[in-house]
ROBAGU-927119 format. One record per residue (C-alpha): z, x, y. Coordinates in steps of 0.5 Angstrom, whole numbers. Example, Ala and Ser with C-alpha at 12.3 -4.5 7.8 and 13.67 -1.06 7.14 Angstrom:
2
rec zz=16 | xx=25 | yy=-9
rec zz=14 | xx=27 | yy=-2
***
This chain:
301
rec zz=-172 | xx=243 | yy=-37
rec zz=-174 | xx=242 | yy=-30
rec zz=-170 | xx=248 | yy=-28
rec zz=-173 | xx=253 | yy=-33
rec zz=-177 | xx=259 | yy=-30
rec zz=-179 | xx=265 | yy=-34
rec zz=-185 | xx=269 | yy=-35
rec zz=-188 | xx=268 | yy=-42
rec zz=-195 | xx=270 | yy=-46
rec zz=-198 | xx=265 | yy=-42
rec zz=-196 | xx=268 | yy=-35
rec zz=-191 | xx=264 | yy=-31
rec zz=-187 | xx=258 | yy=-34
rec zz=-184 | xx=253 | yy=-29
rec zz=-184 | xx=246 | yy=-28
rec zz=-184 | xx=241 | yy=-22
rec zz=-179 | xx=235 | yy=-22
rec zz=-184 | xx=231 | yy=-26
rec zz=-184 | xx=236 | yy=-32
rec zz=-191 | xx=238 | yy=-30
rec zz=-192 | xx=246 | yy=-31
rec zz=-193 | xx=249 | yy=-24
rec zz=-195 | xx=255 | yy=-20
rec zz=-199 | xx=258 | yy=-26
rec zz=-206 | xx=261 | yy=-27
rec zz=-211 | xx=261 | yy=-32
rec zz=-216 | xx=267 | yy=-33
rec zz=-223 | xx=266 | yy=-34
rec zz=-226 | xx=270 | yy=-39
rec zz=-234 | xx=271 | yy=-40
rec zz=-237 | xx=272 | yy=-47
rec zz=-240 | xx=279 | yy=-47
rec zz=-243 | xx=283 | yy=-52
rec zz=-237 | xx=288 | yy=-53
rec zz=-232 | xx=282 | yy=-53
rec zz=-230 | xx=278 | yy=-47
rec zz=-228 | xx=280 | yy=-39
rec zz=-225 | xx=277 | yy=-34
rec zz=-229 | xx=274 | yy=-28
rec zz=-224 | xx=270 | yy=-24
rec zz=-217 | xx=267 | yy=-24
rec zz=-216 | xx=259 | yy=-23
rec zz=-209 | xx=257 | yy=-20
rec zz=-205 | xx=251 | yy=-21
rec zz=-206 | xx=249 | yy=-13
rec zz=-214 | xx=248 | yy=-15
rec zz=-216 | xx=255 | yy=-12
rec zz=-221 | xx=259 | yy=-16
rec zz=-222 | xx=266 | yy=-14
rec zz=-228 | xx=269 | yy=-18
rec zz=-229 | xx=276 | yy=-19
rec zz=-236 | xx=277 | yy=-22
rec zz=-241 | xx=273 | yy=-26
rec zz=-247 | xx=273 | yy=-29
rec zz=-249 | xx=266 | yy=-27
rec zz=-250 | xx=269 | yy=-20
rec zz=-255 | xx=273 | yy=-22
rec zz=-262 | xx=272 | yy=-19
rec zz=-266 | xx=270 | yy=-25
rec zz=-273 | xx=271 | yy=-21
rec zz=-271 | xx=278 | yy=-19
rec zz=-268 | xx=280 | yy=-26
rec zz=-274 | xx=278 | yy=-30
rec zz=-279 | xx=279 | yy=-25
rec zz=-284 | xx=284 | yy=-27
rec zz=-281 | xx=285 | yy=-34
rec zz=-284 | xx=284 | yy=-41
rec zz=-280 | xx=280 | yy=-46
rec zz=-281 | xx=283 | yy=-53
rec zz=-281 | xx=276 | yy=-58
rec zz=-280 | xx=277 | yy=-65
rec zz=-283 | xx=271 | yy=-69
rec zz=-286 | xx=269 | yy=-75
rec zz=-293 | xx=266 | yy=-77
rec zz=-292 | xx=259 | yy=-78
rec zz=-297 | xx=253 | yy=-77
rec zz=-297 | xx=250 | yy=-72
rec zz=-292 | xx=254 | yy=-68
rec zz=-295 | xx=261 | yy=-68
rec zz=-302 | xx=262 | yy=-72
rec zz=-307 | xx=267 | yy=-71
rec zz=-314 | xx=265 | yy=-68
rec zz=-319 | xx=264 | yy=-73
rec zz=-323 | xx=270 | yy=-70
rec zz=-317 | xx=273 | yy=-68
rec zz=-320 | xx=280 | yy=-70
rec zz=-324 | xx=279 | yy=-63
rec zz=-318 | xx=279 | yy=-59
rec zz=-312 | xx=284 | yy=-58
rec zz=-304 | xx=283 | yy=-56
rec zz=-302 | xx=276 | yy=-55
rec zz=-309 | xx=273 | yy=-55
rec zz=-309 | xx=273 | yy=-62
rec zz=-304 | xx=268 | yy=-63
rec zz=-304 | xx=260 | yy=-61
rec zz=-299 | xx=255 | yy=-63
rec zz=-294 | xx=251 | yy=-60
rec zz=-289 | xx=256 | yy=-59
rec zz=-294 | xx=261 | yy=-56
rec zz=-296 | xx=255 | yy=-51
rec zz=-288 | xx=255 | yy=-49
rec zz=-288 | xx=262 | yy=-48
rec zz=-294 | xx=262 | yy=-43
rec zz=-290 | xx=256 | yy=-39
rec zz=-284 | xx=260 | yy=-39
rec zz=-287 | xx=267 | yy=-37
rec zz=-290 | xx=263 | yy=-31
rec zz=-284 | xx=259 | yy=-29
rec zz=-279 | xx=266 | yy=-30
rec zz=-285 | xx=270 | yy=-27
rec zz=-284 | xx=275 | yy=-33
rec zz=-289 | xx=277 | yy=-39
rec zz=-288 | xx=277 | yy=-46
rec zz=-291 | xx=281 | yy=-52
rec zz=-291 | xx=278 | yy=-59
rec zz=-288 | xx=282 | yy=-65
rec zz=-289 | xx=279 | yy=-72
rec zz=-282 | xx=280 | yy=-76
rec zz=-283 | xx=287 | yy=-80
rec zz=-280 | xx=284 | yy=-86
rec zz=-284 | xx=277 | yy=-86
rec zz=-277 | xx=273 | yy=-86
rec zz=-273 | xx=268 | yy=-82
rec zz=-266 | xx=272 | yy=-83
rec zz=-261 | xx=271 | yy=-88
rec zz=-254 | xx=275 | yy=-89
rec zz=-253 | xx=280 | yy=-94
rec zz=-247 | xx=282 | yy=-98
rec zz=-246 | xx=288 | yy=-93
rec zz=-246 | xx=284 | yy=-87
rec zz=-252 | xx=285 | yy=-84
rec zz=-258 | xx=280 | yy=-83
rec zz=-265 | xx=280 | yy=-85
rec zz=-271 | xx=278 | yy=-82
rec zz=-272 | xx=275 | yy=-74
rec zz=-264 | xx=275 | yy=-74
rec zz=-263 | xx=282 | yy=-76
rec zz=-268 | xx=285 | yy=-71
rec zz=-265 | xx=281 | yy=-66
rec zz=-258 | xx=284 | yy=-68
rec zz=-261 | xx=291 | yy=-69
rec zz=-265 | xx=290 | yy=-63
rec zz=-271 | xx=293 | yy=-66
rec zz=-277 | xx=294 | yy=-62
rec zz=-284 | xx=295 | yy=-63
rec zz=-286 | xx=301 | yy=-59
rec zz=-282 | xx=307 | yy=-57
rec zz=-283 | xx=305 | yy=-49
rec zz=-279 | xx=299 | yy=-51
rec zz=-273 | xx=303 | yy=-54
rec zz=-273 | xx=307 | yy=-47
rec zz=-273 | xx=301 | yy=-43
rec zz=-268 | xx=298 | yy=-46
rec zz=-263 | xx=304 | yy=-45
rec zz=-265 | xx=303 | yy=-38
rec zz=-264 | xx=296 | yy=-36
rec zz=-264 | xx=297 | yy=-28
rec zz=-271 | xx=300 | yy=-29
rec zz=-277 | xx=295 | yy=-27
rec zz=-282 | xx=293 | yy=-32
rec zz=-276 | xx=294 | yy=-38
rec zz=-278 | xx=291 | yy=-44
rec zz=-272 | xx=286 | yy=-47
rec zz=-272 | xx=283 | yy=-53
rec zz=-270 | xx=276 | yy=-56
rec zz=-272 | xx=272 | yy=-62
rec zz=-276 | xx=266 | yy=-62
rec zz=-273 | xx=262 | yy=-67
rec zz=-275 | xx=255 | yy=-65
rec zz=-280 | xx=256 | yy=-71
rec zz=-275 | xx=258 | yy=-76
rec zz=-271 | xx=253 | yy=-81
rec zz=-265 | xx=258 | yy=-79
rec zz=-263 | xx=253 | yy=-73
rec zz=-268 | xx=248 | yy=-74
rec zz=-267 | xx=241 | yy=-76
rec zz=-264 | xx=243 | yy=-83
rec zz=-267 | xx=236 | yy=-87
rec zz=-269 | xx=240 | yy=-93
rec zz=-273 | xx=234 | yy=-95
rec zz=-276 | xx=235 | yy=-102
rec zz=-284 | xx=235 | yy=-101
rec zz=-287 | xx=234 | yy=-108
rec zz=-293 | xx=231 | yy=-111
rec zz=-294 | xx=224 | yy=-113
rec zz=-292 | xx=223 | yy=-120
rec zz=-289 | xx=218 | yy=-125
rec zz=-282 | xx=222 | yy=-125
rec zz=-277 | xx=218 | yy=-121
rec zz=-274 | xx=222 | yy=-116
rec zz=-271 | xx=219 | yy=-110
rec zz=-265 | xx=224 | yy=-108
rec zz=-262 | xx=231 | yy=-109
rec zz=-258 | xx=228 | yy=-114
rec zz=-264 | xx=226 | yy=-118
rec zz=-267 | xx=233 | yy=-117
rec zz=-261 | xx=236 | yy=-120
rec zz=-260 | xx=232 | yy=-126
rec zz=-267 | xx=233 | yy=-129
rec zz=-271 | xx=240 | yy=-131
rec zz=-278 | xx=237 | yy=-131
rec zz=-279 | xx=239 | yy=-124
rec zz=-278 | xx=246 | yy=-121
rec zz=-275 | xx=246 | yy=-114
rec zz=-274 | xx=252 | yy=-109
rec zz=-274 | xx=254 | yy=-102
rec zz=-277 | xx=260 | yy=-97
rec zz=-273 | xx=266 | yy=-99
rec zz=-269 | xx=269 | yy=-94
rec zz=-269 | xx=262 | yy=-90
rec zz=-263 | xx=258 | yy=-88
rec zz=-265 | xx=252 | yy=-93
rec zz=-263 | xx=257 | yy=-98
rec zz=-257 | xx=260 | yy=-94
rec zz=-255 | xx=252 | yy=-94
rec zz=-255 | xx=251 | yy=-101
rec zz=-252 | xx=258 | yy=-102
rec zz=-246 | xx=257 | yy=-98
rec zz=-245 | xx=249 | yy=-99
rec zz=-239 | xx=247 | yy=-103
rec zz=-242 | xx=240 | yy=-104
rec zz=-242 | xx=239 | yy=-112
rec zz=-249 | xx=237 | yy=-112
rec zz=-252 | xx=243 | yy=-108
rec zz=-248 | xx=248 | yy=-112
rec zz=-251 | xx=246 | yy=-118
rec zz=-258 | xx=246 | yy=-114
rec zz=-256 | xx=253 | yy=-112
rec zz=-254 | xx=256 | yy=-119
rec zz=-261 | xx=253 | yy=-121
rec zz=-265 | xx=256 | yy=-116
rec zz=-261 | xx=263 | yy=-116
rec zz=-261 | xx=264 | yy=-124
rec zz=-268 | xx=261 | yy=-125
rec zz=-274 | xx=266 | yy=-128
rec zz=-279 | xx=266 | yy=-126
rec zz=-276 | xx=266 | yy=-119
rec zz=-277 | xx=259 | yy=-115
rec zz=-276 | xx=262 | yy=-108
rec zz=-283 | xx=263 | yy=-104
rec zz=-284 | xx=268 | yy=-99
rec zz=-288 | xx=263 | yy=-94
rec zz=-289 | xx=255 | yy=-93
rec zz=-296 | xx=256 | yy=-95
rec zz=-294 | xx=259 | yy=-101
rec zz=-289 | xx=253 | yy=-103
rec zz=-294 | xx=248 | yy=-101
rec zz=-299 | xx=251 | yy=-106
rec zz=-294 | xx=251 | yy=-111
rec zz=-293 | xx=244 | yy=-110
rec zz=-300 | xx=242 | yy=-110
rec zz=-301 | xx=246 | yy=-117
rec zz=-295 | xx=245 | yy=-121
rec zz=-289 | xx=241 | yy=-122
rec zz=-285 | xx=244 | yy=-116
rec zz=-281 | xx=241 | yy=-111
rec zz=-281 | xx=244 | yy=-104
rec zz=-274 | xx=244 | yy=-100
rec zz=-277 | xx=244 | yy=-93
rec zz=-274 | xx=243 | yy=-86
rec zz=-276 | xx=236 | yy=-83
rec zz=-282 | xx=238 | yy=-78
rec zz=-285 | xx=242 | yy=-83
rec zz=-285 | xx=237 | yy=-88
rec zz=-288 | xx=232 | yy=-83
rec zz=-294 | xx=237 | yy=-81
rec zz=-296 | xx=238 | yy=-88
rec zz=-296 | xx=231 | yy=-90
rec zz=-300 | xx=229 | yy=-85
rec zz=-305 | xx=235 | yy=-87
rec zz=-305 | xx=233 | yy=-95
rec zz=-304 | xx=225 | yy=-97
rec zz=-302 | xx=228 | yy=-104
rec zz=-296 | xx=230 | yy=-101
rec zz=-290 | xx=226 | yy=-100
rec zz=-283 | xx=226 | yy=-98
rec zz=-276 | xx=224 | yy=-102
rec zz=-269 | xx=224 | yy=-100
rec zz=-266 | xx=224 | yy=-93
rec zz=-262 | xx=229 | yy=-88
rec zz=-258 | xx=234 | yy=-92
rec zz=-256 | xx=237 | yy=-85
rec zz=-258 | xx=237 | yy=-78
rec zz=-258 | xx=243 | yy=-73
rec zz=-262 | xx=244 | yy=-66
rec zz=-268 | xx=248 | yy=-64
rec zz=-267 | xx=254 | yy=-60
rec zz=-269 | xx=261 | yy=-57
rec zz=-264 | xx=267 | yy=-60
rec zz=-262 | xx=272 | yy=-55
rec zz=-258 | xx=278 | yy=-56
rec zz=-251 | xx=277 | yy=-54
rec zz=-249 | xx=278 | yy=-47
rec zz=-256 | xx=280 | yy=-45
rec zz=-255 | xx=279 | yy=-37
rec zz=-260 | xx=275 | yy=-33
rec zz=-263 | xx=271 | yy=-39
rec zz=-259 | xx=265 | yy=-38
rec zz=-265 | xx=260 | yy=-36
rec zz=-268 | xx=262 | yy=-43
rec zz=-263 | xx=258 | yy=-46
***
């Protein structure tokens, strides 16, 4: 075997006296919006030759004097309109955890941002044709709020251009998908999703177009499939357009709202008549969504 030497699909194939492959190279690829591109070569003698990489970009120069278009959605306590927001313009109309975070990021990266509320008011869910709704759809399609942004996107080398990324830290799309059941304190003993699925006295649902809905829609677990079939076919619809609508429905009727954990905790602290049942269904991390392959935005990750 040690005497074998040929060129194959993985390049030059040769072995040393110990049977270890030698005299070979590894191509280093970088994920790009249009696929992958080679940015360097690693040699088996531990030599590394880099051609180019986005990692050597001077981020301060890349983002300086540029405006990031931030697509987001109103959701307390992350992004909220101020009580007197009509007296303000632009970003000054908003407050909340994510707004504070954006200001800190802009200060660190020496750039500015413009908050744009998502047009359809949805977090984002896949459509049968492969497209996406909500913030995810706007991120994929690079929907900008003004003609200026569109012109600047087509000229990434021009100063003051507007780039777009989606603030989905507030979205249950990548949130800690606890899908807790938030219900009124009532006599019906419900302690788990199975208990909820086995009864008909209490309706239950999720935000329409969010990942909690998508989670149940795509689940292969029998209980969650039963719950999805119920929610999908129930009329009138058990899906709601916003967290506020879901909480109001819980308070005013026999309804269980499947909600991600941080929002569940927030609203339970505001209203002692709400309680949480069940445990984690799934876990995912928070993050900031950006267009695939967008150069110069690494530090936003």
